[in-house]
N, CA, C and O of each residue as an XYZ file, in Angstrom:
716
protein
N     -31.686     -5.232    -16.047
C     -30.636     -5.676    -15.129
C     -29.371     -4.837    -15.350
O     -28.973     -4.586    -16.488
N     -28.749     -4.409    -14.251
C     -27.552     -3.577    -14.354
C     -26.311     -4.440    -14.537
O     -26.233     -5.559    -14.030
N     -25.351     -3.903    -15.264
C     -24.098     -4.642    -15.437
C     -23.257     -4.522    -14.170
O     -23.502     -3.658    -13.328
N     -22.284     -5.381    -14.049
C     -21.410     -5.406    -12.881
C     -20.714     -4.058    -12.673
O     -20.579     -3.608    -11.535
N     -20.273     -3.412    -13.742
C     -19.553     -2.152    -13.627
C     -20.399     -1.039    -13.033
O     -19.864     -0.124    -12.406
N     -21.698     -1.103    -13.217
C     -22.562     -0.064    -12.676
C     -22.694     -0.168    -11.160
O     -23.121      0.789    -10.514
N     -22.341     -1.298    -10.589
C     -22.416     -1.491     -9.141
C     -21.086     -1.204     -8.455
O     -21.030     -1.157     -7.227
N     -20.035     -1.014     -9.208
C     -18.695     -0.858     -8.629
C     -18.173      0.553     -8.840
O     -18.657      1.288     -9.700
N     -17.177      0.919     -8.040
C     -16.551      2.241     -8.155
C     -15.724      2.306     -9.445
O     -15.263      1.282     -9.948
N     -15.544      3.506     -9.964
C     -14.700      3.669    -11.158
C     -13.260      3.257    -10.868
O     -12.768      3.388     -9.747
N     -12.611      2.763    -11.892
C     -11.220      2.316    -11.763
C     -10.299      3.439    -11.292
O      -9.405      3.207    -10.478
N     -10.509      4.639    -11.793
C      -9.651      5.777    -11.426
C      -9.724      6.058     -9.926
O      -8.708      6.382     -9.311
N     -10.904      5.940     -9.333
C     -11.068      6.148     -7.891
C     -10.238      5.119     -7.119
O      -9.528      5.466     -6.174
N     -10.331      3.865     -7.524
C      -9.573      2.805     -6.847
C      -8.066      2.994     -7.010
O      -7.306      2.799     -6.062
N      -7.643      3.369     -8.200
C      -6.215      3.589     -8.427
C      -5.683      4.712     -7.538
O      -4.602      4.597     -6.960
N      -6.455      5.803     -7.433
C      -6.037      6.914     -6.561
C      -5.999      6.470     -5.099
O      -5.057      6.790     -4.373
N      -7.018      5.737     -4.671
C      -7.073      5.266     -3.280
C      -5.902      4.332     -2.985
O      -5.280      4.422     -1.927
N      -5.607      3.441     -3.919
C      -4.491      2.513     -3.713
C      -3.154      3.244     -3.709
O      -2.269      2.924     -2.915
N      -3.007      4.221     -4.593
C      -1.756      4.981     -4.639
C      -1.565      5.789     -3.360
O      -0.456      5.871     -2.831
N      -2.649      6.386     -2.865
C      -2.541      7.237     -1.690
C      -2.466      6.450     -0.396
O      -1.701      6.814      0.496
N      -3.244      5.375     -0.269
C      -3.376      4.687      1.016
C      -2.965      3.218      0.999
O      -3.020      2.557      2.036
N      -2.557      2.698     -0.145
C      -2.212      1.276     -0.247
C      -1.093      0.852      0.691
O      -1.194     -0.182      1.352
N      -0.029      1.641      0.755
C       1.089      1.257      1.622
C       0.693      1.331      3.095
O       1.162      0.529      3.903
N      -0.162      2.280      3.448
C      -0.627      2.394      4.833
C      -1.466      1.167      5.210
O      -1.309      0.619      6.301
N      -2.351      0.740      4.313
C      -3.182     -0.447      4.574
C      -2.282     -1.673      4.717
O      -2.487     -2.495      5.610
N      -1.294     -1.794      3.843
C      -0.377     -2.933      3.911
C       0.424     -2.930      5.216
O       0.553     -3.968      5.866
N       0.960     -1.773      5.599
C       1.739     -1.690      6.855
C       0.886     -2.079      8.052
O       1.335     -2.810      8.935
N      -0.339     -1.590      8.076
C      -1.252     -1.923      9.166
C      -1.517     -3.424      9.195
O      -1.480     -4.042     10.259
N      -1.782     -4.006      8.041
C      -2.036     -5.448      7.960
C      -0.798     -6.247      8.362
O      -0.907     -7.262      9.050
N       0.368     -5.792      7.935
C       1.610     -6.479      8.294
C       1.848     -6.391      9.797
O       2.265     -7.365     10.424
N       1.584     -5.235     10.365
C       1.734     -5.054     11.808
C       0.819     -6.008     12.569
O       1.225     -6.583     13.579
N      -0.392     -6.176     12.099
C      -1.350     -7.013     12.805
C      -1.167     -8.497     12.519
O      -1.312     -9.322     13.421
N      -0.852     -8.844     11.279
C      -0.807    -10.258     10.889
C       0.592    -10.865     11.025
O       0.724    -12.077     11.191
N       1.634    -10.035     10.955
C       3.025    -10.480     11.088
C       3.438    -11.438      9.978
O       4.369    -12.225     10.150
N       2.759    -11.376      8.858
C       3.062    -12.238      7.715
C       2.849    -11.433      6.441
O       1.768    -10.878      6.241
N       3.860    -11.358      5.570
C       3.690    -10.618      4.317
C       2.564    -11.182      3.451
O       1.838    -10.435      2.796
N       2.428    -12.504      3.457
C       1.384    -13.129      2.647
C      -0.004    -12.753      3.163
O      -0.890    -12.406      2.382
N      -0.185    -12.822      4.476
C      -1.479    -12.436      5.055
C      -1.733    -10.946      4.868
O      -2.867    -10.535      4.622
N      -0.684    -10.134      4.984
C      -0.841     -8.690      4.780
C      -1.265     -8.402      3.340
O      -2.113     -7.543      3.100
N      -0.679     -9.116      2.389
C      -1.097     -8.972      0.987
C      -2.569     -9.316      0.828
O      -3.316     -8.595      0.167
N      -2.984    -10.426      1.439
C      -4.385    -10.855      1.348
C      -5.321     -9.814      1.952
O      -6.352     -9.480      1.367
N      -4.959     -9.309      3.116
C      -5.797     -8.308      3.785
C      -5.903     -7.054      2.921
O      -7.002     -6.545      2.700
N      -4.770     -6.553      2.432
C      -4.785     -5.337      1.613
C      -5.634     -5.540      0.358
O      -6.415     -4.667     -0.020
N      -5.475     -6.685     -0.275
C      -6.276     -6.974     -1.468
C      -7.760     -7.014     -1.119
O      -8.581     -6.443     -1.838
N      -8.106     -7.676     -0.032
C      -9.509     -7.752      0.386
C     -10.082     -6.375      0.708
O     -11.230     -6.081      0.377
N      -9.279     -5.534      1.355
C      -9.745     -4.188      1.716
C     -10.103     -3.406      0.454
O     -11.153     -2.766      0.399
N      -9.240     -3.454     -0.555
C      -9.517     -2.680     -1.761
C     -10.612     -3.320     -2.617
O     -11.312     -2.621     -3.349
N     -10.761     -4.622     -2.531
C     -11.914     -5.259     -3.195
C     -13.216     -4.819     -2.524
O     -14.215     -4.561     -3.195
N     -13.190     -4.738     -1.218
C     -14.376     -4.262     -0.496
C     -14.670     -2.805     -0.837
O     -15.831     -2.420     -0.977
N     -13.630     -2.003     -0.969
C     -13.827     -0.612     -1.369
C     -14.465     -0.550     -2.753
O     -15.363      0.255     -2.998
N     -13.998     -1.396     -3.641
C     -14.522     -1.444     -5.008
C     -16.029     -1.723     -5.017
O     -16.764     -1.175     -5.838
N     -16.471     -2.568     -4.109
C     -17.881     -2.973     -4.061
C     -18.731     -2.100     -3.145
O     -19.956     -2.085     -3.267
N     -18.097     -1.377     -2.237
C     -18.831     -0.605     -1.235
C     -19.453      0.645     -1.855
O     -18.906      1.215     -2.799
N     -20.576      1.059     -1.329
C     -21.288      2.225     -1.863
C     -21.204      3.439     -0.943
O     -21.929      4.411     -1.151
N     -20.353      3.408      0.049
C     -20.215      4.539      0.959
C     -19.810      5.798      0.191
O     -18.951      5.751     -0.689
N     -20.426      6.899      0.529
C     -20.033      8.189     -0.020
C     -19.078      8.832      0.981
O     -19.452      9.098      2.123
N     -17.857      9.077      0.550
C     -16.840      9.622      1.440
C     -16.853     11.143      1.379
O     -16.887     11.743      0.305
N     -16.824     11.756      2.578
C     -16.843     13.216      2.681
C     -15.550     13.828      2.164
O     -15.551     14.874      1.514
N     -14.437     13.145      2.470
C     -13.131     13.655      2.071
C     -12.118     12.521      2.162
O     -12.466     11.377      2.454
N     -10.875     12.858      1.910
C      -9.792     11.870      1.914
C      -9.602     11.227      3.292
O      -9.328     10.031      3.391
N      -9.749     12.023      4.347
C      -9.596     11.481      5.706
C     -10.704     10.482      6.035
O     -10.460      9.493      6.727
N     -11.905     10.731      5.549
C     -13.013      9.800      5.759
C     -12.708      8.475      5.058
O     -12.932      7.405      5.623
N     -12.201      8.547      3.842
C     -11.810      7.341      3.108
C     -10.693      6.606      3.857
O     -10.742      5.384      3.999
N      -9.694      7.345      4.332
C      -8.576      6.739      5.063
C      -9.076      6.020      6.317
O      -8.655      4.899      6.601
N      -9.968      6.659      7.060
C     -10.528      6.032      8.263
C     -11.307      4.773      7.902
O     -11.231      3.773      8.616
N     -12.052      4.809      6.806
C     -12.806      3.634      6.353
C     -11.841      2.497      6.008
O     -12.079      1.346      6.374
N     -10.761      2.818      5.310
C      -9.772      1.798      4.937
C      -9.122      1.182      6.179
O      -8.934     -0.032      6.245
N      -8.783      2.013      7.155
C      -8.180      1.508      8.391
C      -9.153      0.592      9.118
O      -8.783     -0.509      9.524
N     -10.395      1.038      9.286
C     -11.396      0.227      9.990
C     -11.628     -1.086      9.261
O     -11.744     -2.134      9.896
N     -11.697     -1.042      7.938
C     -11.907     -2.256      7.146
C     -10.700     -3.185      7.258
O     -10.863     -4.402      7.349
N      -9.500     -2.627      7.252
C      -8.284     -3.447      7.401
C      -8.252     -4.109      8.779
O      -7.920     -5.289      8.891
N      -8.592     -3.365      9.813
C      -8.628     -3.927     11.170
C      -9.640     -5.069     11.233
O      -9.350     -6.145     11.755
N     -10.828     -4.818     10.694
C     -11.857     -5.856     10.702
C     -11.415     -7.092      9.937
O     -11.645     -8.216     10.384
N     -10.779     -6.892      8.782
C     -10.339     -8.035      7.975
C      -9.236     -8.806      8.697
O      -9.218    -10.036      8.646
N      -8.327     -8.118      9.362
C      -7.288     -8.801     10.140
C      -7.918     -9.643     11.242
O      -7.529    -10.791     11.457
N      -8.892     -9.067     11.937
C      -9.574     -9.813     12.999
C     -10.303    -11.030     12.440
O     -10.261    -12.106     13.036
N     -10.966    -10.869     11.309
C     -11.669    -11.997     10.678
C     -10.687    -13.103     10.306
O     -10.941    -14.284     10.547
N      -9.573    -12.707      9.721
C      -8.578    -13.685      9.292
C      -7.974    -14.416     10.486
O      -7.761    -15.627     10.431
N      -7.698    -13.686     11.563
C      -7.138    -14.321     12.767
C      -8.103    -15.322     13.386
O      -7.683    -16.342     13.933
N      -9.408    -15.028     13.298
C     -10.409    -15.921     13.887
C     -10.752    -17.110     12.993
O     -11.407    -18.050     13.441
N     -10.324    -17.078     11.753
C     -10.721    -18.120     10.797
C     -10.068    -19.459     11.130
O      -9.021    -19.516     11.775
N     -10.701    -20.519     10.680
C     -10.158    -21.862     10.869
C      -8.817    -21.991     10.152
O      -7.922    -22.688     10.631
N      -8.675    -21.331      9.019
C      -7.430    -21.364      8.256
C      -6.258    -20.855      9.099
O      -5.193    -21.472      9.126
N      -6.459    -19.747      9.775
C      -5.382    -19.150     10.576
C      -4.968    -20.060     11.712
O      -3.804    -20.058     12.112
N      -5.888    -20.829     12.233
C      -5.545    -21.730     13.341
C      -4.737    -22.932     12.865
O      -4.102    -23.606     13.676
N      -4.752    -23.208     11.565
C      -4.021    -24.363     11.035
C      -2.695    -23.987     10.393
O      -1.890    -24.872     10.103
N      -2.446    -22.718     10.165
C      -1.257    -22.271      9.443
C      -0.149    -21.921     10.426
O      -0.401    -21.300     11.458
N       1.064    -22.316     10.108
C       2.231    -21.998     10.931
C       2.710    -20.601     10.545
O       2.899    -20.334      9.358
N       2.914    -19.693     11.521
C       3.359    -18.329     11.192
C       4.715    -18.322     10.504
O       5.536    -19.214     10.715
N       4.939    -17.309      9.682
C       6.202    -17.129      8.979
C       7.280    -16.750      9.980
O       7.047    -15.941     10.877
N       8.442    -17.326      9.827
C       9.570    -16.982     10.699
C       9.989    -15.546     10.428
O       9.791    -15.035      9.326
N      10.569    -14.895     11.434
C      11.000    -13.505     11.274
C      11.992    -13.342     10.127
O      11.967    -12.329      9.429
N      12.862    -14.326      9.926
C      13.825    -14.250      8.829
C      13.097    -14.240      7.493
O      13.478    -13.501      6.585
N      12.056    -15.051      7.364
C      11.251    -15.062      6.138
C      10.554    -13.730      5.948
O      10.447    -13.237      4.825
N      10.081    -13.149      7.031
C       9.408    -11.856      6.976
C      10.385    -10.787      6.494
O      10.046     -9.982      5.626
N      11.577    -10.775      7.046
C      12.574     -9.785      6.642
C      12.970     -9.969      5.180
O      13.104     -8.989      4.447
N      13.160    -11.228      4.748
C      13.502    -11.496      3.350
C      12.393    -11.011      2.422
O      12.671    -10.440      1.367
N      11.151    -11.234      2.804
C      10.017    -10.833      1.974
C       9.908     -9.327      1.851
O       9.368     -8.824      0.865
N      10.417     -8.594      2.843
C      10.282     -7.144      2.855
C      11.415     -6.432      2.115
O      11.328     -5.222      1.907
N      12.458     -7.127      1.719
C      13.560     -6.477      0.998
C      13.007     -5.863     -0.283
O      12.158     -6.454     -0.951
N      13.491     -4.689     -0.612
C      13.041     -4.032     -1.827
C      11.932     -3.022     -1.573
O      11.654     -2.189     -2.436
N      11.303     -3.076     -0.424
C      10.283     -2.090     -0.060
C      10.893     -1.241      1.038
O      10.707     -1.530      2.220
N      11.617     -0.201      0.667
C      12.491      0.487      1.609
C      11.840      0.960      2.906
O      12.401      0.672      3.963
N      10.701      1.664      2.917
C      10.154      2.055      4.224
C       9.759      0.833      5.050
O      10.020      0.779      6.251
N       9.134     -0.138      4.409
C       8.739     -1.349      5.124
C       9.966     -2.140      5.565
O       9.977     -2.704      6.659
N      10.996     -2.184      4.727
C      12.215     -2.907      5.083
C      12.881     -2.282      6.299
O      13.316     -2.991      7.206
N      12.962     -0.940      6.320
C      13.561     -0.261      7.480
C      12.761     -0.554      8.744
O      13.330     -0.762      9.816
N      11.449     -0.567      8.609
C      10.587     -0.841      9.754
C      10.835     -2.246     10.276
O      11.029     -2.436     11.476
N      10.831     -3.229      9.391
C      10.982     -4.627      9.792
C      12.364     -4.905     10.368
O      12.513     -5.767     11.234
N      13.379     -4.179      9.894
C      14.739     -4.422     10.360
C      15.023     -3.793     11.724
O      16.074     -4.061     12.306
N      14.136     -2.981     12.240
C      14.399     -2.300     13.505
C      14.067     -3.183     14.706
O      13.207     -4.061     14.634
N      14.769     -2.928     15.814
C      14.488     -3.642     17.061
C      13.092     -3.303     17.576
O      12.436     -4.115     18.229
N      12.657     -2.089     17.268
C      11.338     -1.657     17.714
C      10.254     -2.526     17.070
O       9.277     -2.886     17.727
N      10.423     -2.867     15.780
C       9.448     -3.724     15.085
C       9.297     -5.049     15.841
O       8.182     -5.518     16.071
N      10.410     -5.633     16.215
C      10.362     -6.907     16.946
C       9.653     -6.731     18.285
O       8.820     -7.552     18.669
N       9.990     -5.660     18.987
C       9.385     -5.416     20.300
C       7.885     -5.147     20.165
O       7.090     -5.664     20.949
N       7.503     -4.353     19.187
C       6.077     -4.085     18.962
C       5.360     -5.382     18.591
O       4.222     -5.605     19.005
N       6.017     -6.226     17.821
C       5.429     -7.500     17.426
C       5.147     -8.435     18.584
O       4.304     -9.326     18.477
N       5.840     -8.241     19.681
C       5.616     -9.085     20.862
C       4.465     -8.582     21.737
O       4.055     -9.260     22.679
N       3.949     -7.397     21.423
C       2.807     -6.871     22.184
C       1.536     -7.626     21.808
O       1.437     -8.171     20.709
N       0.560     -7.658     22.722
C      -0.750     -8.207     22.352
C      -1.352     -7.385     21.201
O      -1.062     -6.196     21.072
N      -2.177     -8.008     20.378
C      -2.710     -7.374     19.170
C      -3.395     -6.039     19.444
O      -3.234     -5.101     18.663
N      -4.158     -5.929     20.539
C      -4.877     -4.667     20.785
C      -3.907     -3.528     21.114
O      -4.154     -2.383     20.736
N      -2.821     -3.824     21.802
C      -1.813     -2.793     22.083
C      -1.002     -2.490     20.826
O      -0.698     -1.330     20.545
N      -0.652     -3.527     20.073
C       0.142     -3.370     18.853
C      -0.587     -2.466     17.859
O       0.033     -1.628     17.205
N      -1.897     -2.638     17.750
C      -2.683     -1.826     16.830
C      -2.649     -0.351     17.220
O      -2.463      0.510     16.360
N      -2.822     -0.057     18.479
C      -2.814      1.332     18.948
C      -1.436      1.960     18.748
O      -1.334      3.104     18.305
N      -0.383      1.223     19.070
C       0.984      1.728     18.861
C       1.197      2.023     17.378
O       1.751      3.061     17.016
N       0.757      1.111     16.533
C       0.943      1.307     15.092
C       0.190      2.541     14.595
O       0.757      3.383     13.898
N      -1.079      2.641     14.955
C      -1.883      3.767     14.481
C      -1.346      5.102     15.000
O      -1.361      6.101     14.281
N      -0.875      5.118     16.246
C      -0.396      6.377     16.829
C       1.000      6.750     16.325
O       1.216      7.876     15.877
N       1.942      5.816     16.397
C       3.323      6.151     16.084
C       3.693      5.975     14.617
O       4.466      6.772     14.086
N       3.169      4.961     13.953
C       3.543      4.722     12.564
C       2.640      5.468     11.587
O       3.096      5.884     10.522
N       1.366      5.643     11.936
C       0.432      6.326     11.039
C       0.116      7.742     11.494
O      -0.478      8.504     10.732
N       0.493      8.122     12.717
C       0.370      9.492     13.180
C      -1.012      9.921     13.648
O      -1.306     11.117     13.663
N      -1.852      8.993     14.023
C      -3.194      9.356     14.480
C      -3.202      9.796     15.934
O      -2.515      9.202     16.765
N      -3.976     10.835     16.252
C      -4.147     11.215     17.663
C      -5.010     10.169     18.376
O      -5.781      9.451     17.740
N      -4.873     10.093     19.686
C      -5.546      9.054     20.461
C      -7.069      9.130     20.368
O      -7.728      8.091     20.320
N      -7.632     10.316     20.343
C      -9.088     10.436     20.233
C      -9.595      9.865     18.908
O     -10.647      9.229     18.858
N      -8.840     10.099     17.849
C      -9.211      9.557     16.533
C      -9.111      8.032     16.529
O      -9.957      7.351     15.949
N      -8.082      7.504     17.172
C      -7.932      6.047     17.270
C      -9.114      5.465     18.034
O      -9.666      4.438     17.638
N      -9.499      6.105     19.112
C     -10.654      5.635     19.891
C     -11.906      5.603     19.023
O     -12.694      4.660     19.094
N     -12.085      6.630     18.212
C     -13.252      6.660     17.334
C     -13.194      5.532     16.310
O     -14.202      4.880     16.039
N     -12.002      5.302     15.738
C     -11.846      4.228     14.744
C     -12.107      2.858     15.351
O     -12.725      1.992     14.732
N     -11.621      2.680     16.576
C     -11.753      1.375     17.230
C     -13.077      1.227     17.975
O     -13.392      0.166     18.515
N     -13.837      2.311     17.990
C     -15.140      2.326     18.653
C     -15.006      1.953     20.130
O     -15.720      1.094     20.647
N     -14.069      2.629     20.782
C     -13.894      2.413     22.214
C     -13.649      3.751     22.910
O     -13.481      4.781     22.257
N     -13.632      3.720     24.201
C     -13.460      4.909     25.017
C     -12.035      5.450     24.848
O     -11.085      4.667     24.843
N     -11.866      6.773     24.710
C     -10.515      7.340     24.612
C      -9.629      6.975     25.807
O      -8.418      6.824     25.651
N     -10.219      6.834     26.989
C      -9.435      6.438     28.166
C      -8.866      5.027     27.980
O      -7.759      4.742     28.438
N      -9.608      4.157     27.319
C      -9.124      2.798     27.044
C      -7.914      2.848     26.129
O      -6.935      2.134     26.349
N      -7.976      3.684     25.108
C      -6.855      3.822     24.180
C      -5.638      4.368     24.910
O      -4.530      3.861     24.733
N      -5.830      5.393     25.724
C      -4.707      5.972     26.486
C      -4.090      4.927     27.429
O      -2.868      4.834     27.546
N      -4.935      4.154     28.090
C      -4.440      3.125     29.008
C      -3.650      2.063     28.257
O      -2.567      1.670     28.692
N      -4.185      1.598     27.130
C      -3.473      0.578     26.344
C      -2.151      1.108     25.817
O      -1.152      0.387     25.809
N      -2.134      2.362     25.374
C      -0.887      2.941     24.878
C       0.123      3.079     26.017
O       1.307      2.799     25.832
N      -0.338      3.508     27.191
C       0.547      3.627     28.351
C       1.149      2.258     28.698
O       2.356      2.142     28.913
N       0.315      1.245     28.751
C       0.797     -0.107     29.065
C       1.739     -0.623     27.979
O       2.738     -1.278     28.277
N       1.422     -0.328     26.731
C       2.279     -0.761     25.622
C       3.653     -0.100     25.726
O       4.674     -0.766     25.555
N       3.687      1.193     26.002
C       4.966      1.896     26.161
C       5.795      1.279     27.283
O       6.999      1.064     27.145
N       5.120      1.000     28.395
C       5.805      0.397     29.537
C       6.400     -0.964     29.156
O       7.553     -1.255     29.474
N       5.609     -1.785     28.478
C       6.093     -3.103     28.053
C       7.231     -2.979     27.053
O       8.215     -3.715     27.131
N       7.097     -2.047     26.110
C       8.157     -1.841     25.124
C       9.449     -1.398     25.799
O      10.529     -1.887     25.467
N       9.336     -0.475     26.743
C      10.521      0.007     27.463
C      11.214     -1.149     28.176
O      12.429     -1.315     28.067
N      10.444     -1.941     28.902
C      11.024     -3.082     29.621
C      11.635     -4.091     28.658
O      12.726     -4.609     28.892
N      10.917     -4.363     27.571
C      11.385     -5.332     26.585
C      12.683     -4.866     25.930
O      13.626     -5.646     25.797
N      12.734     -3.604     25.524
C      13.938     -3.083     24.871
C      15.110     -2.973     25.844
O      16.255     -3.210     25.461
N      14.833     -2.615     27.100
C      15.896     -2.581     28.111
C      16.442     -3.986     28.349
O      17.655     -4.175     28.444
N      15.565     -4.953     28.444
C      15.989     -6.349     28.642
C      16.817     -6.820     27.449
O      17.832     -7.495     27.626
N      16.399     -6.474     26.259
C      17.146     -6.849     25.063
C      18.528     -6.194     25.056
O      19.515     -6.824     24.679
N      18.595     -4.932     25.472
C      19.879     -4.222     25.530
C      20.803     -4.866     26.565
O      21.998     -5.030     26.318
N      20.248     -5.231     27.727
C      21.071     -5.909     28.753
C      21.572     -7.249     28.229
O      22.711     -7.641     28.482
N      20.721     -7.933     27.507
C      21.079     -9.240     26.952
C      22.202     -9.074     25.914
O      23.140     -9.871     25.878
N      22.100     -8.034     25.074
C      23.123     -7.785     24.064
C      24.465     -7.438     24.686
O      25.507     -7.850     24.176
N      24.456     -6.679     25.792
C      25.688     -6.309     26.489
C      26.304     -7.527     27.176
O      27.526     -7.672     27.210
N      25.470     -8.390     27.713
C      25.944     -9.575     28.430
C      26.605    -10.584     27.493
O      27.527    -11.293     27.896
N      26.138    -10.651     26.241
C      26.695    -11.580     25.278
C      27.646    -10.845     24.343
O      27.207    -10.020     23.541
N      28.951    -11.133     24.436
C      29.896    -10.472     23.521
C      29.647    -10.931     22.096
O      29.313    -12.090     21.848
N      29.819     -9.990     21.150
C      29.546    -10.274     19.737
C      30.605    -11.067     19.141
O      30.538    -11.397     17.957
């Protein structure tokens, strides 16, 4: 009988993967779940799955794509769970407080764009995040999401349109209300 360690990846591999891609997995999870606690859970689950998975990665980009796909799947699983249907989402103020001390994440959460992106439907929010925050080209996103590139382009176009309208409306609202 083999010991548990013989079935799992070496610690050094996991440490390198977490150092290189941990913040990206967390940002993606935070973007999708809108809760620091859920994002922590998703990121932890993703790296636990990596620890147990036997996939042979061709290169760093292959590993990154695997982590993104696994994070997306875990977010979807968590959203569909009975637990998620019973839990009250964290208020935006709680989210911002939780993000203090993590400078790139804090800057992201404090921006008006973060709020506007957060109001998009999950499928549009994911594409916006992968394209603008993680820098993926649309064809690569389509491959990761296992959908037609035209679908990704359409969702991104619609997301941009909604974001533009939302941010313009917010700007008009800010001008209408004196500070």
